[in-house]
Each structure stands twice: as C-alpha cells, then as structure tokens.
C-alpha positions in Angstrom: 0.0 0.0 0.0 1.2 3.5 -0.8 1.3 6.1 2.0 -0.3 9.2 0.5 0.8 11.4 3.4 4.3 11.2 2.2 3.4 13.3 -0.9 0.9 15.9 0.5 2.3 16.7 4.0 5.1 19.3 3.7 7.9 19.1 6.1 8.4 21.6 8.8 11.4 23.2 7.1 9.5 23.6 3.8 6.6 25.3 5.6 8.9 27.8 7.4 10.6 28.7 4.1 7.3 29.2 2.4 5.8 31.4 5.1 9.0 33.5 5.4 9.1 34.0 1.6 5.4 35.0 1.6 5.9 37.5 4.4 8.9 39.1 2.7 7.0 39.3 -0.5 4.2 41.3 1.2 6.4 43.8 3.0 6.3 47.3 1.6 9.3 48.6 -0.3 11.3 50.9 2.0 11.1 54.6 1.0 14.1 56.7 0.3 14.9 59.0 3.3 13.6 62.6 2.9 16.3 65.2 2.4 16.2 68.2 4.7 15.9 71.5 2.8 18.8 73.8 2.8 18.3 76.5 5.4 20.5 79.6 5.5 20.2 82.3 8.2 21.7 85.8 7.7 20.9 89.4 8.6 21.4 92.8 7.1 21.3 96.3 8.8 20.3 99.7 7.6 21.3 102.8 9.6 20.7 106.5 9.4 21.9 109.3 11.7 19.2 111.8 12.5 19.6 115.1 14.2 17.7 115.3 17.5 14.9 117.7 17.0 13.5 117.7 20.6 15.3 119.3 23.5 14.5 118.0 27.0 15.7 119.8 30.1 15.4 118.8 33.8 15.5 121.3 36.6 15.1 120.9 40.4 13.5 123.1 43.0 14.5 122.8 46.7 12.9 124.5 49.7 14.2 124.3 53.2 12.4 125.1 56.5 12.3 124.1 60.1 8.7 122.9 59.6 8.1 120.4 56.9 4.5 121.7 56.3 5.9 125.2 55.7 8.5 124.0 53.3 5.9 122.0 51.4 3.5 124.9 51.2 6.3 127.2 49.9 7.4 124.7 47.3 3.8 124.0 46.1 3.1 127.6 45.6 6.2 128.3 43.6 5.6 125.1 41.6 2.1 126.2 40.8 3.2 129.6 39.6 5.9 128.0 37.4 3.4 125.6 35.8 0.9 128.3 35.1 3.6 130.4 33.4 5.0 127.5 31.3 1.5 126.3 30.2 1.0 129.6 28.3 3.7 128.4 25.8 2.0 125.7 23.7 5.3 124.5 22.3 6.3 123.1 25.7 5.6 119.7 27.2 5.9 119.9 31.0 6.1 117.1 33.6 6.8 117.0 37.3 8.4 114.1 39.2 10.5 113.1 42.2 8.5 115.0 44.8 10.4 114.3 48.0 10.5 115.4 51.7 13.6 114.6 53.8 15.1 115.6 57.1 18.5 117.4 57.0 21.2 117.0 59.7 24.3 119.0 60.6 27.8 117.6 60.7 27.2 116.4 64.3 24.1 114.4 63.3 21.6 116.7 64.9 18.3 117.3 63.2 18.4 120.6 61.3 15.9 121.6 58.6 13.4 119.8 56.4 13.9 119.9 52.7 11.1 119.5 50.1 12.1 119.1 46.5 10.6 118.4 43.1 11.9 117.9 39.5 10.5 119.6 36.4 11.1 118.2 32.9 10.4 120.4 30.0 10.7 119.4 26.3 10.2 121.2 23.1 11.2 121.3 19.5 11.6 125.1 19.8 15.1 125.2 21.3 15.5 128.9 21.6 12.2 129.3 23.4 13.0 126.5 25.8 16.4 127.9 26.5 14.9 131.2 27.5 12.5 129.5 29.8 15.4 127.6 31.5 17.3 130.8 32.0 14.2 132.4 33.6 13.6 129.5 35.9 17.2 129.6 37.1 16.8 133.2 38.0 13.8 132.1 40.2 15.8 129.5 42.1 15.4 126.4 40.0 18.6 124.3 39.8 19.6 123.0 36.4 20.1 119.2 36.3 20.7 118.1 32.7 19.7 118.5 29.1 19.1 115.8 26.4 18.3 115.9 22.7 15.9 113.3 21.3 14.2 112.4 18.0 10.5 113.1 18.1 8.2 110.1 17.7 6.9 111.4 14.4 10.4 111.8 12.9 11.6 108.4 14.3 8.6 106.6 12.8 9.2 108.1 9.3 12.9 107.2 9.4 12.2 103.7 10.6 9.7 103.1 7.8 12.3 104.1 5.2 15.0 102.0 6.8 12.7 98.9 7.0 12.1 99.2 3.2 15.8 99.6 2.6 16.8 96.6 4.8 14.2 94.3 3.3 15.3 95.1 -0.2 18.9 94.5 0.6 18.1 91.2 2.3 16.2 90.0 -0.8 19.1 91.0 -3.0 21.6 89.1 -0.8 19.2 86.1 -0.7 19.2 86.0 -4.6 23.0 86.1 -4.6 23.3 83.3 -2.0 20.8 81.1 -3.8 22.7 81.5 -7.1 26.1 80.7 -5.5 24.6 77.7 -3.7 23.0 76.5 -7.0 19.5 76.5 -5.6 17.0 76.4 -8.4 14.2 77.6 -6.1 14.0 79.1 -2.7 11.5 80.8 -0.4 11.6 82.9 2.7 11.2 81.3 6.2 11.0 83.2 9.4 11.9 86.9 9.4 12.6 89.1 12.4 12.8 92.9 12.2 14.3 94.8 15.2 15.1 98.5 15.6 17.1 100.6 18.0 18.3 104.1 18.4 21.3 105.5 20.2 23.2 108.7 20.6 26.8 108.1 19.4 28.1 111.3 21.0 26.8 113.3 23.9 25.1 116.7 23.2 27.3 119.7 23.1 26.4 122.5 25.5 28.1 125.6 24.0 27.2 127.7 27.0 26.8 125.7 30.3 23.7 126.1 32.3 25.7 125.1 35.4 27.7 128.3 35.3 24.7 130.6 35.4 24.1 132.6 38.6 20.6 132.9 39.9 21.3 136.5 41.1 22.4 137.6 37.7 20.2 137.7 34.6 21.1 134.4 32.8 21.2 134.7 29.1 19.7 132.0 26.9 22.3 129.4 26.2 23.6 128.4 22.8 22.7 124.8 22.3 23.7 122.1 19.8 22.3 118.6 19.9 24.0 115.3 18.8 22.9 113.0 16.1 20.9 109.9 17.0 21.7 106.7 15.0 18.5 104.8 14.1 19.2 101.2 13.2 17.0 98.5 11.6 18.1 94.9 11.5 16.4 92.2 9.3 17.2 88.6 10.4 15.8 86.2 7.9 15.9 82.5 6.8 16.4 81.4 3.2 15.0 77.9 2.5 15.9 76.0 -0.6 13.1 74.0 -2.3 
C-alpha cells in the first residue's frame, strides 16, 4: 500500500521557508529618506543718523524750612506759579516728578531743617524758546540738572519706515545672490525678524553751560547744539531652498 501522506504533507522546514518568503514578498518597499531642505540664516542692517529735534531739560527746586509743612507749602506755591507760566507756551511739554521730603542733619548728626524738592522736565522742538524758559527759571531759584536731545516720535517713525524698506530690499538681493552661489534652483523665505534701536553716538554739546549761570544775575539764553541719533533697523531672515 502506498502512503499518500508522504506526498501531501510538507515538512516543517519547507513550511517555514514558504511562510517566510510569503511575508517578505508582502512587506512594503522601504522609501528613500527625505532630504532636509537647505536653510541659511543671515541678517542685514540699515542705519541712518538723525539730528535730535527735541530738546529736553530737567530742573530741580528745593525749599528748606524748620517745619516740613511750611517747606511743602512754599514749594507747592512756587511750583504752581511756574506751571501756570509754562503752560502759556503751547510749544512746551511739561512734567513733574521726584517729589520728596527729607530731614536734614548737621555735621554732628543733629536734626536741622526739612527739605522738600521736586523735579521739572520740559521738552520742546523750539530750542531757543525752551532755553529762554530755562534761564528764567534759574533766576527764580530752579537748579539745572541736565539736558538731552531726542528724536521726536513722528520723525523716528518716518525714518524707521524708510529703513525697513531699505533693509528688506537689501536682504532679498543678498538672498538671490546666495541662492545663485549655492546653485539652488528655487527658494522661499522662512522666518523673518525685524528689530530696531536708536542710540546717541556722541553726547550733546552745550556751548554755554547752564551750570555756570548765577541765579542772582540775569542768565542769558544758552547756545545749544544737539548730537545726532543713530537709528538702526536689523532684518534677520531665513532662506529655505526648495
């Protein structure tokens, strides 16, 4: 008798080979790894020096008295008179700050007087007019602290707008040049950051020092000359090759 099982029952080894081959045949073909796009970061700057068109001066008034209430009353009255006079000039912007009351002591540490003080900040684009006000205030006992020259917000905004356009145009030109040198057929812009800052490269020149003015003498209006302010725009961008 012939044993039919010998012809129809595959061996264990043959079954394993068959299953393995079938599984390998059904596995998906591995994909080629995706190449990361070329990314190049660089920045350009555009700068322009602008003459400060706003003059800002700070003065200080101090009043001393044995009684703090009397000192405060005297200072408040003089401050009110000053503010009323300055507000008649519409070209001025006036602010008060640093209102302080403190006890004064002599060299032996004994309580002496009370001092009340306040700071007055005046700004204007009309330099000559402001200089005359400063001289008049010094003659009334106000102490000069400092003077600065700034670019007005309107002027700064106009200059920054022009510099942004210039910086973006230069960035795009450089991006075209870089893409050409890198042999990138196509490219697009990634993240872009625009920052701005302004600084005064040199301190203002005071041709006639306020500090030398004597309150008891009629102080002339000083001759002032402001320094330039450098306004800087930086464009930091990303070039991405397609």
